[in-house]
N, C-alpha and C positions, 0 to 999 in steps of 0.2 A: 504493500500500500504506500502511495506517495506521501511524503511529508506534507502537512497542511500549513499554509501561511495565511495570516490575516493582513489584509491591505486596507488602510484607513485613509480616506481623503475627506476633506471637509467642505470643499467648494468646487465650482465648475472646472477651474483649471486643473486642480489636483486630481479630479476624477478622470480627466482626459489623460493625464500622465499615467495614472494607474491602468487605464485601458490600453495604452501603448506598450506598457511593460508586460501585461498579461501574456501575449503570444510567445514571449521569450521564456516564460516560466511554466506554461501549461503542461509541457511534457514531463517536467520534473517534480511539480508540486500541485497539490489540490489547493485552489484559491477561494477564500471567502473574504467578504469585505463590507465596508461602509462606503458608499459612493453613489453614483447615479447611473443613468441609462447607458453611457458609454462603457463603463466597467462591466455592467451586466451583459452587454452585447459582446464583450471580449471574453466572456466565459467565467467571470467571477461571480460566485453565488453571493448575492447581497443579503446581508442580515440587518442593514440599516441604511438610511438615505442621508444625503448631504444636506447641510444648511447653507444659508447665504449671509452669514453674519459679518459685520464690519463696524468697528467703533463701539464705544461704551453703550450708547443707548440702542443701537441696532442689535447688539448682542442680547440685551434684556428681553427683546421680543422673541428670541429663539430659545430662551432658557429651558423650557419644558422639553423641547426636542433635543437639545444638547444633553440634558440630564438622562433622557431616555437612551440616546446613543451611547453615552458612557456606560450605562448599565448593560446594554447589549454587547459592547466591545469588551467589557470586563468579563462577562460570561464566556465570550468567544475565546479569550486568552487561554482558558483552561483546556481548550480543544486543539490548540495549534502548537507547532514546533517553533515558530518564529513570527515576527511582526515587521511589516513594512509600513512606516508612517510617512505620509506625504504632506509636507508643509503643515499648516493649520496648528501652530504651536500651542495656543492656549488650551486646546483639547488634547493634542497628541503628546505633549511633554508629560502631563499628568498620567496619560495612558501608558507612556513608556515606563514611568515609575512603577505602575502596577504590574507591567510585564516583567520587569527586573525582579520584583518581589516574588514572582512565580517562577523565576529562573529561566525566562524566555529570552532569546537573543533578539536584539532590536536593530534594524536598519532604518535610519532617518534619511529620507529622500526629499530634497529641497529645503535648504536651511532657513530657520527663522532669521529675520533681519536683525541679527545681533550687532551688526555693524552700524545700525541706525538707532536702536533703542533697546533698553533692558539688556545691556551688555553682560550683566551678571548671570544671565541664563546659561552662558557657556559652561559655567561650573556645574550647573544642574545637568546639562546635556552630557557632560563628561561622565557623570555618575550613572546615567540611566540608558545611554545608547552604546552600542558596540561598534557602529560604523556610521559615518556621515557621507552621503553622496551629495555634493553641492553642484549647483547649476550655473553659478556665476564665477568667472575665472579668478577673481580676487579673494573669494571666500576660502579657498583651499589653504592659503597661508595663515589665515586667522585660526583655523582649527589645528593645523600642524603646530603652531606656536603654543597652543593649549594642550598639546599631547593627545589629541583625539584622532583615531584612525579616520582618514578622509581621502576622497578623490574628487577632482573636478571632472564630471562625466559629460559636460556639455549640457545643452538645454533641450528637453523633449519637444518644445515648441517647433524646433527645426524639423523633427520627424513628422509632426502633425501637419506642418506646412507642405512638406514634400508629398505626403500621402494625399492631401486634398487637391494639390495642383498636379498630381500624377507625374512627378519628375523624380529622377534619381539623385540629382544634385541641385542645390539651390542656385548654383552658377548656370544651370541649364535654362533657367527662366530668362528669356530675352525680351527686348522691346516689342518684337513682332507678336509675342505671346500675349502681351497686354491688349493688342488690337483684336486678336482672336477671341479673347475672353469677352471683350466689350460687344463684339458681334454676336456671340453666343447668347448674351442677355439683352440683345436689341438696344444697346446703349449707343446712341449716335452723336451725342454732344461732344464738343471738342475737349472739355475739361470734366474730369471725374473727381469728386471729393468724397471720401469715406468718413462718416461720423460714427464714432464708437462711444456710446454713452455709459458703458460699463456692463458688468456681468451680475450685478446684484440689484434687487428691486429698489433699495434705498438710493443707490447711485443713479439709476435711471430716472427716478422721480425728481432728483435734484438737477440732473444734467439735460434732460430732454427739452425743457423750455429754452435753454440756451441754444441747443442744436437747431430748434425750429426758428429762433431769431436769426441765426447765422445764414440760413437759407435765403433770407430776404435780401441779403447784401449781394447776391449773385444772380446774373441773368439766367432765367430758366431756359432760354433758347440755346445757350451755349454751355451750360453747366448742369451736370447730373450728380445727384447725391445718392450714396448707398449707405444704408443703415443695417449692419449685421446684428441679428438678434442672438444673444448669448445662449448657450445650452441651459436648459432647465428654467428658462425665463419666457414669460408671455407678456406682450404689450397690452395695456388696457384698451378698451374700445375707444375711449376719449383720445388717447395718444395715437391710435391707428387712424382715426378720422382726421386728426390734425396733420399727420404725415401725408396721408394719401390725398389730401385736398389739393396738393400740388402734383402736376403731371410729370415732374422731373425727379422723382424719388423712387428708389427700389429698396424694399426690405428683403434682406436675405435671412433665411432660416439657418442661423449659424453661418458657416462659410466665410468667416472673417478673413481668412488668408486669401480667398478668391477675391473678396471685396478690395482688400489692400493691394493685391497684385495688379488689378486693373486701374488703380487710382493714380492721380498725379500728386495729391496731397491728402493727409488724413488729420482729423481732429480727434484726439484720443484721451479718454479718461486714464489717468496714471495707473499703471499696472503692467501685467505681462504683455498687453497689446502693444505697448511702446517697443518692446523687444521684437514682436512680430514685424512691426513696420521697419525696424532697423535691419532685420534679416533680409527684407526685401528692398532695402534702401529707399523707402518711401519717406520723403520729408513730412514732418508732422508738427502740429502745435499740440502741446500737452496741457490738459486742464485737470483741475483737482478741486473738489468741493465736498465737504462732509458736514454732518451735524455740527453746528458752531461750537457747542460745548465740548464735543469729542475732539474737535480740531484744537481748541485751546489747551485741553489736557495733553494732546499729542505734542504740541509745541514745547511744553515744559519738560517732556521726557525724551524727545528726540534730540540727540547731540552729535556733533561731528559730521553731519551730512548736509551738504549745501543744496542738493537737488533731490527731486523725487522720481523723475523719469529714469527708467533703468539704463538706457544708453548713457545718460549723463552721469549716473551713479558709477557705472563701470569706468567711464572716462576719468572721473575724479579720483577713484581709488588707484587706477593704473597710470595716472598722469599722462593721459592721451590728449595732447594738444590743448587749445584753449577755446575751441568752438564747441557750443552746446546747443541742444534743441531748446526752443523757447518754451517756458513753463508759465502757465497762468493759474495762480493758486487762490482759492477761496472767493476772491472778488473777481467774478467772471464778466468782463466787459466785452460784449459781443462786437463792438466797433473795433476794439484793439485786436481781438482775435481775428476778425475779418481782414484787418490790415496785415497781420502776420501771414495769413493764408495767401494774400495777394503777393507779398514779397517772395514767398516760397514758390509761387507759380510763375511770376514774371520777372523777378530780378535774377538774371542768369548766374551772376557771380555768387550771389547769396545761396541760391539753390544748389549750385555745384559744390560749394563749400560744405553744406549740410550733408549732401549725398556722400562726399568723400569721408566726412566724419563717421557716418553710419557704416560705411564700408570698413573703416578701421575697427569698429566695434564687432562687426559680424565675422571678421577674420578669426576671432577667438573661438568661434562656434562651428564653423563649416567642416572641420575635420573630425568632429566628435559624433558619436552615436550613443546618446544618453541611455536609452532603454537597454540596448545590448550590453553596455558597460555595467549598468545596475544589475542586470540579470546575472552577469558573471560574478559580481560581488555576492549576490544572494546564494549562488551555488557554493561559494567558498565559506560563507557565513553560516548557512543553515544545513 
């Protein structure tokens, strides 16, 4: 009988990473997990479902589900040989502690942002995990310094992107492929802008009004907007009516990589989507807004980080040049964001500098195969 592993993801991106990992493990392990539809489709038997928490007050609304999932996961620990925890530190670190108390080996995949806040967590991590698989290139040195077994495995977003775009290497995607994609979706306008309001209900509620305002600054005859809908998320009827009232907007059911691939510019809620755009070298404006009190609390505890967009964070830690993607934080002025979009579209020198910057970031990822490397760690660890 194959050893049984528990895979725990807490949010949409994490469950996609779990689904990409599963095919590399299915032959050697029986997989159960907490996740979403992608993990289920990949052959993982779900014992619990993901939440969509973010920020102090957003988490409060999910407390019942979080408590239930912890109970489910704790019971499941007794039935498995090992645990793979994907991101989601406020849930997964306490679960790792329970796993260690039961003598289970623990692999943590996708590091908590200890480089930004709650740096002391690294001491807890050292006590409760056996191996850390990190997805950002500068994180490996942080864990090595702390004496924690670690490997930079690359980012699974690259795999998800190549799978969706049906290419073997990200370098295979060429300018002519952009036109082929636009033709496939009957998009004939000269300019395509992708708007990414986020992957959590709270984010969408706060960002969608801004996205709708931005559309008004661009000629509908020459500009087409794409809004990818994140996994496990549905837009309200009100939002759908507002979006579809214009004839130059397409809503994609997920397919964020396809949307970005055919775009000239993107407006992105800070998160993993900024790395998606960087991997495709799509110039972007990055926006960030959360519950005001959550934001004020966050400002008091986040130290030593100048930026929030992942390409910028990577560049800061690795001292990559002085060009950065423009960030708009909390106070989202649609006029200023529209001005930035126009610079990215029509100022050739500015646009080229940003694209070169993004190319320098993606070079750290294009030779890596995250899921394959994590699976190899699992075979050695479990």
